[in-house]
C-alpha positions as CSV (number, residue, x, y, z in Angstrom):
1,E,104.3,97.7,-56.2
2,I,107.8,99.3,-55.1
3,G,107.7,101.0,-52.0
4,R,111.5,99.9,-50.3
5,D,113.5,103.3,-50.6
6,K,116.5,101.5,-52.3
7,S,114.2,100.2,-55.0
8,V,112.6,103.9,-55.6
9,K,115.5,105.6,-56.2
10,A,116.7,103.0,-58.2
11,L,113.3,103.6,-60.4
12,M,113.8,107.0,-60.7
13,K,117.6,107.0,-61.9
14,A,116.3,104.5,-64.6
15,I,113.4,107.0,-65.8
16,D,115.4,110.0,-65.2
17,E,118.5,108.1,-67.1
18,N,115.7,107.5,-69.8
19,E,116.0,104.0,-69.2
20,K,113.3,101.8,-69.6
21,R,115.1,98.7,-68.3
22,L,115.4,96.9,-64.7
23,F,116.9,94.1,-62.9
24,L,114.1,92.7,-61.0
25,V,115.1,90.0,-57.8
26,S,113.3,88.5,-55.1
27,Q,114.1,88.6,-51.9
28,K,114.9,85.6,-50.0
29,S,113.5,87.1,-46.8
30,A,110.5,89.2,-46.4
31,E,111.3,90.2,-42.7
32,T,114.8,91.6,-43.9
33,E,114.1,95.6,-44.3
34,E,117.2,96.3,-45.8
35,P,118.4,93.6,-47.1
36,D,122.1,93.5,-49.2
37,F,123.2,91.2,-51.9
38,N,123.4,88.0,-49.7
39,E,119.2,88.5,-49.1
40,L,119.0,88.4,-52.7
41,A,118.2,85.4,-54.8
42,R,120.9,86.1,-58.3
43,T,118.7,85.0,-60.8
44,G,116.1,87.5,-61.5
45,V,113.8,88.8,-64.6
46,I,115.2,91.7,-67.0
47,V,111.8,93.8,-67.5
48,N,110.8,96.7,-69.2
49,I,108.7,99.0,-67.5
50,E,105.6,100.1,-69.6
51,Q,104.0,102.4,-67.0
52,V,104.6,104.2,-63.6
53,M,101.7,105.2,-61.3
54,R,102.3,107.1,-58.2
55,E,99.8,107.4,-56.1
56,H,99.6,110.1,-53.5
57,D,97.9,108.2,-50.6
58,R,100.2,105.4,-50.9
59,P,103.9,105.1,-50.1
60,F,104.9,103.3,-53.0
61,I,105.2,103.6,-56.9
62,R,103.1,100.9,-58.6
63,I,104.7,100.0,-62.2
64,S,103.7,98.0,-65.1
65,A,106.6,96.0,-66.5
66,E,106.8,93.4,-68.8
67,G,109.6,90.6,-68.0
68,T,111.9,90.1,-71.2
69,E,114.7,87.5,-69.9
70,R,116.2,86.4,-67.2
71,G,119.4,87.5,-66.2
72,I,122.1,86.4,-63.1
73,I,123.9,88.7,-60.8
74,V,127.3,88.4,-62.0
75,K,129.1,91.4,-61.0
76,E,128.4,92.9,-57.5
77,Y,128.8,97.1,-56.7
78,K,129.0,97.2,-53.0
79,E,126.2,100.4,-52.3
80,E,128.3,103.0,-54.3
81,S,125.3,104.8,-54.7
82,S,121.9,105.1,-52.4
83,F,120.2,101.5,-54.2
84,L,122.1,98.5,-55.3
85,M,123.8,97.5,-58.4
86,A,125.2,94.8,-60.5
87,D,126.4,93.8,-63.5
88,V,123.4,91.4,-65.1
89,L,124.5,88.2,-67.5
90,T,121.4,87.7,-69.6
91,L,120.5,84.0,-70.0
92,D,120.2,82.1,-73.4
93,K,116.8,81.2,-74.1
94,E,116.6,77.9,-75.3
95,T,115.7,76.6,-78.1
96,V,112.7,74.6,-78.6
97,D,112.9,73.3,-82.0
98,D,113.7,69.6,-81.7
99,S,110.7,69.4,-79.2
100,L,108.2,71.6,-80.9
101,I,105.1,69.3,-80.4
102,K,106.3,68.8,-76.7
103,A,106.5,73.2,-75.8
104,R,103.2,73.4,-78.3
105,A,101.4,71.1,-75.5
106,M,102.8,72.2,-72.7
107,R,101.9,75.9,-73.8
108,E,98.2,74.4,-74.1
109,I,98.3,72.5,-70.8
110,L,99.6,75.9,-68.9
111,K,96.9,78.1,-70.9
112,D,94.4,75.7,-69.6
113,L,95.7,75.4,-66.4
114,Y,95.5,78.9,-66.4
115,D,92.7,79.6,-67.0
116,T,90.7,76.8,-64.6
117,Y,93.4,79.0,-62.1
118,A,91.5,82.4,-62.9
119,E,87.8,81.0,-62.9
120,T,88.4,79.3,-59.5
121,T,90.0,82.2,-57.4
122,G,87.9,85.2,-59.9
123,D,91.2,86.4,-58.8
124,C,92.9,87.6,-62.4
125,P,92.7,91.3,-63.9
126,K,91.4,90.9,-67.8
127,E,94.7,92.5,-68.9
128,E,96.1,89.4,-67.4
129,I,94.4,86.9,-68.8
130,I,94.7,88.9,-72.6
131,G,98.0,89.1,-72.5
132,I,98.2,85.1,-71.4
133,F,96.0,83.8,-73.8
134,D,97.4,85.8,-77.0
135,C,101.1,84.5,-75.4
136,E,102.3,81.9,-78.2
137,E,106.4,81.7,-76.9
138,L,106.6,79.1,-73.9
139,D,109.3,80.9,-72.3
140,K,107.4,84.1,-71.7
141,L,103.9,82.0,-71.1
142,T,106.0,80.8,-68.2
143,F,106.9,83.9,-66.7
144,L,103.5,85.7,-67.4
145,V,101.6,82.6,-65.7
146,A,103.8,82.4,-62.8
147,S,103.9,86.2,-61.8
148,G,100.2,85.9,-61.9
149,T,99.4,82.9,-60.1
150,L,102.4,82.1,-57.8
151,E,102.6,84.1,-54.4
152,G,105.5,82.5,-52.6
153,Y,109.0,83.8,-53.4
154,R,110.3,79.9,-53.3
155,E,107.9,78.8,-55.8
156,R,108.7,81.0,-58.0
157,Q,112.4,81.3,-57.6
158,E,112.3,77.5,-57.9
159,I,110.5,78.1,-61.4
160,L,112.7,80.9,-62.3
161,D,116.1,79.4,-61.2
162,E,115.6,76.0,-63.7
163,A,117.4,76.9,-67.0
164,R,115.6,74.3,-69.2
165,T,111.7,75.3,-70.6
166,L,110.0,72.5,-70.8
167,L,111.5,71.8,-67.0
168,R,110.2,75.1,-65.9
169,S,107.4,74.8,-67.2
170,E,106.7,71.4,-66.3
171,K,107.5,72.7,-62.6
172,L,104.8,75.4,-62.5
173,C,102.4,73.3,-64.3
174,K,103.0,71.0,-61.0
175,A,102.8,74.1,-58.4
176,L,99.6,75.7,-60.2
177,G,98.0,71.9,-60.1
178,C,98.5,72.1,-56.5
179,Q,96.8,76.2,-56.2
180,I,94.3,74.7,-58.2
181,D,93.6,71.7,-55.9
182,I,93.4,73.8,-52.5
């Protein structure tokens, strides 16, 4: 859901220019009404916008987007427009071919934990569950599960900041295991 004026303007600009990609970052403190670059995480997710839904009775826009890659802010543009803009460097995906067996095992562990989480909470949309169980790429699976299960900014950002896929997925498994135990 997008409700902040600057975020809505950035989304509308992307749509007007027929650009289906955005770079999303977390805000360090939810209490800050108008964050600048210092109040945003440097690492985020590049997403493809799949659907935009404006509900007339709500003050926000709901989007459906798929994370495609991780990125990091490399150059900020000091509010030259009505929203924040930056140059973003795509972070390379780690190759897991030398750890293929470990990656496959981690993928199955992560799917099992997600399944337990979904059953325990009863709070996971059917489309999300299908997408997770159809996903075969560990890197993408990690982001799908994290975005659908972790509620705290710090937890999500700690996982996103980890450059190595296997370590990122291990951290997610630990965090998810803690949520299931609660």
